[in-house]
C-alpha positions as CSV (number, residue, x, y, z in Angstrom):
1,M,-10.9,5.3,-19.1
2,K,-10.2,7.0,-15.8
3,Y,-8.7,5.0,-13.1
4,I,-9.5,6.2,-9.6
5,I,-7.6,4.7,-6.7
6,L,-8.8,5.1,-3.1
7,S,-5.8,4.8,-0.8
8,N,-5.7,3.4,2.7
9,P,-4.5,6.0,5.2
10,N,-3.4,3.3,7.6
11,G,-2.3,0.7,5.2
12,G,1.4,1.1,5.7
13,L,4.0,-0.7,3.6
14,Q,1.8,-3.4,2.1
15,N,-0.7,-0.8,0.8
16,L,2.1,1.2,-0.7
17,L,3.6,-1.8,-2.5
18,L,0.2,-2.9,-3.8
19,L,-0.5,0.6,-5.0
20,N,2.8,0.6,-6.8
21,I,2.0,-2.7,-8.5
22,I,-1.5,-1.6,-9.5
23,V,-0.2,1.7,-10.9
24,E,2.6,0.1,-12.9
25,N,0.1,-2.3,-14.5
26,I,-2.4,0.4,-15.3
27,K,0.4,2.4,-17.0
28,K,0.9,-0.5,-19.4
29,L,-2.8,-0.3,-20.4
30,I,-3.5,3.4,-20.7
31,T,-3.5,5.6,-23.8
32,I,-2.9,9.3,-23.9
33,E,-6.5,10.0,-23.2
34,D,-6.6,7.8,-20.0
35,E,-5.5,9.0,-16.6
36,I,-4.9,7.8,-13.1
37,S,-6.1,9.7,-10.0
38,L,-5.3,8.9,-6.4
39,I,-7.7,9.9,-3.6
40,L,-6.4,9.8,-0.1
41,W,-7.2,11.3,3.3
42,G,-5.6,11.6,6.7
43,T,-2.1,11.3,5.2
44,K,0.3,13.4,3.2
45,P,1.8,11.7,0.1
46,E,5.5,11.6,0.2
47,E,7.9,10.6,-2.7
48,N,9.9,7.5,-2.0
49,I,11.4,4.7,-3.9
50,Y,8.0,3.0,-4.4
51,F,5.8,6.1,-4.8
52,K,6.1,8.8,-7.5
53,K,3.7,11.7,-7.7
54,E,4.1,12.1,-11.4
55,N,2.3,8.8,-12.0
56,F,-1.0,10.5,-11.2
57,K,-3.0,13.0,-13.2
58,S,-4.3,14.3,-9.9
59,L,-3.5,13.7,-6.2
60,I,-6.6,14.5,-4.2
61,N,-5.8,14.9,-0.5
62,I,-9.2,15.2,1.3
63,K,-9.6,17.0,4.6
64,G,-13.0,16.8,6.2
65,I,-16.1,14.7,5.3
66,K,-17.7,17.6,3.2
67,N,-14.8,17.4,0.8
68,H,-15.7,13.8,0.0
69,Y,-19.1,14.9,-1.2
70,R,-17.5,17.6,-3.4
71,V,-15.1,15.0,-5.0
72,I,-18.0,12.6,-5.6
73,K,-20.0,15.3,-7.3
74,K,-17.1,16.1,-9.6
75,I,-16.7,12.4,-10.5
76,N,-20.4,12.1,-11.2
77,R,-20.3,15.1,-13.6
78,D,-17.8,13.2,-15.7
79,D,-19.4,10.9,-18.2
80,S,-16.3,8.9,-19.1
81,K,-15.8,5.3,-18.1
82,K,-14.2,4.8,-14.7
83,T,-12.5,2.0,-12.9
84,I,-12.4,2.6,-9.2
85,I,-10.0,0.6,-7.1
86,D,-10.6,0.7,-3.4
87,L,-7.6,0.0,-1.2
88,S,-9.0,2.1,1.7
89,E,-10.5,-0.7,3.8
90,T,-12.8,1.9,5.4
91,F,-16.5,2.7,5.2
92,L,-15.5,5.6,2.8
93,G,-14.8,3.0,0.1
94,R,-18.4,1.8,0.3
95,F,-19.5,5.4,0.5
96,Y,-17.8,6.1,-2.9
97,N,-19.2,2.9,-4.4
98,F,-22.7,3.9,-3.4
99,F,-22.7,7.5,-4.5
100,I,-20.7,7.3,-7.7
101,R,-23.4,6.4,-10.3
102,K,-22.1,6.7,-13.8
103,N,-20.1,4.4,-16.0
104,K,-18.2,2.8,-13.2
105,F,-16.5,-0.5,-12.4
106,F,-15.8,-0.8,-8.7
107,F,-13.2,-3.2,-7.2
108,H,-12.7,-3.5,-3.5
109,V,-9.3,-5.0,-2.4
110,I,-9.2,-6.6,1.1
111,N,-5.6,-6.3,2.2
112,N,-4.4,-8.9,4.7
113,K,-2.0,-7.1,7.0
114,T,-0.7,-10.2,8.6
115,N,2.0,-10.4,6.0
116,I,3.3,-6.9,5.7
117,G,5.6,-6.5,2.8
118,G,5.1,-10.1,1.7
119,D,5.4,-10.5,-2.0
120,K,3.1,-13.6,-2.2
121,K,0.2,-11.7,-0.6
122,I,0.6,-8.8,-2.9
123,I,0.9,-11.0,-6.0
124,D,-2.3,-12.9,-5.0
125,L,-4.2,-9.7,-4.5
126,F,-3.1,-8.4,-7.9
127,K,-3.9,-11.6,-9.7
128,N,-7.4,-11.4,-8.4
129,L,-7.6,-7.8,-9.5
130,S,-6.2,-8.5,-13.0
131,K,-8.9,-11.1,-13.6
132,K,-11.7,-8.6,-12.6
133,L,-10.1,-5.9,-14.9
134,D,-9.5,-8.5,-17.7
135,L,-6.0,-7.2,-18.2
136,K,-4.6,-8.2,-21.6
137,I,-1.1,-7.8,-20.6
138,T,1.7,-9.8,-18.9
139,P,1.2,-8.4,-15.4
140,I,3.9,-6.9,-13.2
141,L,3.8,-8.8,-10.0
142,T,6.5,-7.2,-7.9
143,P,7.0,-3.6,-6.8
144,T,8.9,-1.2,-9.2
145,E,11.7,0.9,-7.7
146,Y,11.7,4.5,-8.8
147,L,15.4,5.0,-9.1
148,N,17.4,6.7,-11.8
149,I,20.7,5.0,-12.6
150,K,22.4,8.3,-13.6
151,E,21.2,10.0,-10.4
152,L,22.5,7.0,-8.4
153,K,25.9,7.3,-10.1
154,K,26.1,11.0,-9.4
155,S,25.3,10.4,-5.7
156,T,28.0,7.7,-5.6
157,D,30.5,10.1,-7.1
158,Y,29.6,12.8,-4.6
159,L,29.7,10.4,-1.7
160,N,33.2,9.3,-2.7
161,W,34.4,12.9,-3.2
162,T,33.0,14.0,0.2
163,F,34.6,11.1,2.1
164,K,37.9,11.3,0.4
165,S,38.0,15.0,1.0
166,S,37.6,14.3,4.7
167,G,40.5,11.8,4.8
168,H,38.4,8.6,4.4
169,Q,38.3,6.1,1.6
170,N,35.6,5.6,-1.1
171,I,32.2,4.7,0.3
172,N,32.5,1.0,-0.6
173,K,35.7,0.7,1.4
174,I,34.4,2.2,4.6
175,R,33.1,-0.2,7.3
176,F,30.0,1.5,8.7
177,V,26.6,1.0,10.2
178,Y,23.9,3.2,8.6
179,V,21.3,4.7,11.0
180,L,18.3,6.0,9.1
181,I,15.7,7.8,11.2
182,K,12.3,8.8,9.6
183,S,10.6,9.9,12.8
184,E,10.2,13.7,13.4
185,N,11.2,12.9,17.0
186,P,14.2,10.6,17.1
187,E,14.3,11.0,20.9
188,I,11.7,8.2,21.1
189,F,14.5,5.8,20.0
190,L,17.1,7.2,22.4
191,E,17.3,4.0,24.4
192,E,17.7,1.8,21.4
193,L,20.3,4.0,19.8
194,N,22.2,4.2,23.1
195,F,22.4,0.4,23.1
196,L,23.5,0.2,19.5
197,F,26.2,2.8,20.1
198,K,27.4,1.1,23.2
199,C,27.9,-2.1,21.2
200,L,29.7,-0.2,18.4
201,N,32.2,1.1,20.9
202,E,33.7,-2.4,21.0
203,K,34.4,-2.3,17.3
204,I,37.3,0.1,16.7
205,N,37.2,0.3,12.9
206,L,33.4,0.4,12.6
207,K,32.0,3.9,11.8
208,V,28.4,5.3,11.9
209,I,26.6,7.3,9.2
210,L,23.4,9.0,10.2
211,T,20.5,10.4,8.2
212,F,17.5,12.2,9.7
213,Q,14.6,12.3,7.1
214,N,12.2,14.5,9.0
215,F,14.1,15.9,12.0
216,E,14.1,19.7,11.9
217,N,15.6,20.5,15.3
218,N,19.3,20.8,16.1
219,S,21.0,17.5,15.1
220,D,24.2,18.4,16.9
221,Q,22.3,18.7,20.2
222,F,20.7,15.3,19.6
223,I,24.1,13.6,18.8
224,D,25.8,15.3,21.8
225,Q,23.8,13.0,24.0
226,F,25.8,10.0,23.0
227,G,29.2,11.1,24.2
228,E,32.6,11.8,22.6
229,K,33.5,8.1,21.7
230,I,30.4,7.8,19.5
231,K,30.8,11.3,18.1
232,D,34.2,10.3,17.0
233,K,32.7,7.3,15.1
234,I,30.1,9.4,13.3
235,I,31.2,10.5,9.8
236,G,29.4,12.0,6.9
237,R,27.8,15.1,8.4
238,D,26.8,16.2,4.9
239,F,24.4,13.3,4.8
240,W,22.4,13.9,8.0
241,N,19.8,15.1,5.5
242,C,19.8,13.7,2.0
243,D,17.6,12.4,-0.8
244,K,16.7,8.8,-1.8
245,N,19.7,8.4,-4.1
246,F,22.1,8.9,-1.3
247,I,20.0,6.8,1.1
248,V,20.0,3.9,-1.3
249,N,23.8,4.2,-1.8
250,L,24.4,4.3,1.9
251,I,22.2,1.3,2.5
252,L,23.9,-0.8,-0.2
253,N,27.4,0.1,1.1
254,S,26.7,-0.4,4.8
255,R,27.4,-3.4,7.0
256,F,23.9,-3.2,8.2
257,V,21.0,-0.8,8.6
258,F,19.3,0.5,11.7
259,T,16.0,2.2,10.8
260,D,12.5,3.0,11.8
261,D,11.5,3.4,8.1
262,E,9.7,0.2,7.0
263,I,10.0,1.2,3.3
264,Y,13.8,1.1,3.5
265,K,13.8,-1.9,5.8
266,Y,11.9,-3.7,3.0
267,Y,14.3,-2.4,0.3
268,S,17.3,-3.5,2.4
269,A,15.8,-7.0,2.6
270,K,15.3,-7.1,-1.2
271,R,18.9,-6.3,-1.6
272,D,20.1,-8.9,0.9
273,K,21.3,-6.2,3.3
274,Y,20.9,-6.9,7.0
275,S,18.7,-4.5,8.8
276,I,16.9,-3.9,12.1
277,L,13.6,-2.1,12.2
278,L,13.1,0.3,15.1
279,E,9.6,0.2,16.5
280,K,8.1,2.0,19.5
281,V,6.7,-0.7,21.8
282,E,4.5,-0.6,24.9
283,N,6.2,-0.7,28.2
284,N,4.8,-4.1,29.2
285,S,6.6,-5.7,26.3
286,K,9.7,-3.5,26.4
287,T,11.9,-6.0,28.2
288,N,11.4,-8.7,25.6
289,E,11.9,-6.3,22.7
290,N,15.1,-5.0,24.2
291,D,16.4,-8.6,24.7
292,L,15.6,-9.3,21.0
293,L,17.3,-6.1,19.9
294,R,20.3,-6.9,22.0
295,N,20.7,-10.3,20.5
296,R,20.3,-9.1,16.9
297,V,22.7,-6.1,17.3
298,N,25.4,-8.3,19.0
299,S,25.0,-10.9,16.3
300,L,25.3,-8.4,13.4
301,I,28.3,-6.5,15.0
302,K,30.2,-9.7,15.5
303,N,30.0,-10.4,11.8
304,C,31.1,-6.9,10.8
């Protein structure tokens, strides 16, 4: 059996978590001859705590409509049985369903985005899918985290060694806010970060640890914009860029998390860690959003 999954290029967190659940259940079914392929377009697959490239025999990242025809031709040349799971919510899902002719079972998942990251919606979707696929297994109904305990332990040891070498305590003894920025352009959150740091100035013993996941410009120049008082609060320069093991450790040891990454916002919530999601909003709703942000930040800092 070949399992072919069509990804949703705009599905966000809920699509990612649903993909995770589907893949983990398929892995319980497959034999050595079976395989899982992921077809996606308009987006670049990135490893994270809920997505692992090695789960797939092939990752087909399509650019241009002509390449869809080539992929479909290749699929049709294969006489093996196929289960095609469409998460795309685009006309291209129907396109694949129509043109793939041989030995197929096609399942289209309609993903309700009104409950992004909501476990109940994901579970309902997978229960429906498992009935269609007639799964003879006890299904996995919550997302699997791709984290290695040994690697997490190594990152904890390195964090502790780094901070103690800089005159600080072990990571679990440091009182800090973790600022995790995924955007390639953190300048878009300059106003929100300025407000956060202004509030932090009132907390003498509260530090800041920053991580930029995709920022390739001069981090020092960006941080210089916040002034000397904030620069004195920022520790852990070694972790301005780091992998998921360090990110997870920093989340778990922080007082709260300030991030534009909805994946780690979801993870923080699963670990009962307070977090605030940074989102770019339209100017006409900026005032209301800033008021909400101000109230949340002040509330969290008072409890730090």
